[in-house]
N, C-alpha and C positions, 0 to 999 in steps of 0.2 A: 320856787326863786325859778328866774328864767336867763336866759341864755346874757342880757343884759346886765341881769344883779349879777352873776357869776364873774362878768369882765368887769364889773368895778369892786367886786371884792378882791378879785385877785390883783387888778391893779391899785387896789389900797393897800393890799398886802407886801407889794413888789416894792413899790415905792415909800411905804415905811419901813423897810429892813433894814435892820444894820449895814454898814457899810461891808459888802463881801458876804453877805448872808443873802442877796435878792434868788438866788438861785433855790437857797434850801427854801425858802418861803414858797418858792413855785411849786416843787416838789410838796411842801405842806397842802399848800391848798388843795391839791390832787389828792392828797388823802384824806382831807378832810369833805370836802365834797364828791367824792368820788361816788357815792351814791346816787345823788341828784342827777349828775351828769349820766351816771349808766340807766338809771331806773326812766330816765325821757328821753334817751338817744340822744343828747345834745353833743354837737360836735366840738370836739377840742378846738379846732380852727375857727370856729365861729365865737367860741368864747377869746381865744387870743385876741381876735378881732376886735370884738367890744371892750376890750383890756387897752386895748391902743399901744400894749408891749409887744417888743420884736416878735413875728411869726416864727422864728426859729424857736421859740421855747413852746411851742408846743408839744415838741418831743419829752421835755421837761415836767408839763403838766401831764402828760401820757406815763411817765413813769413813777408820777405820784399816784395815780390811780392804781396800777399794778402794785405799787408797792401800800397800798390801802388793805388787799387782802393779807399783808403781815404785821403793820404795825398800827399803833392807834395813838394819838395824838397827847402831848402833856398838856395839863390847862396851865 
């Protein structure tokens, strides 16, 4: 996955989230894709830019990446 693919995935997760659950979906994105982001040294800001969501959500993606060390998403 490249930055554009990750941006599209983030955008989809954000836009398809139930009302009031958008930030949780951003955290989940960070958890699910942390390995790819870290392994490739991708910039969270670049992923956010590719997604088209508000740049202030970069902090929330970073939180999800940090949480990935401690949590496993349910299927």
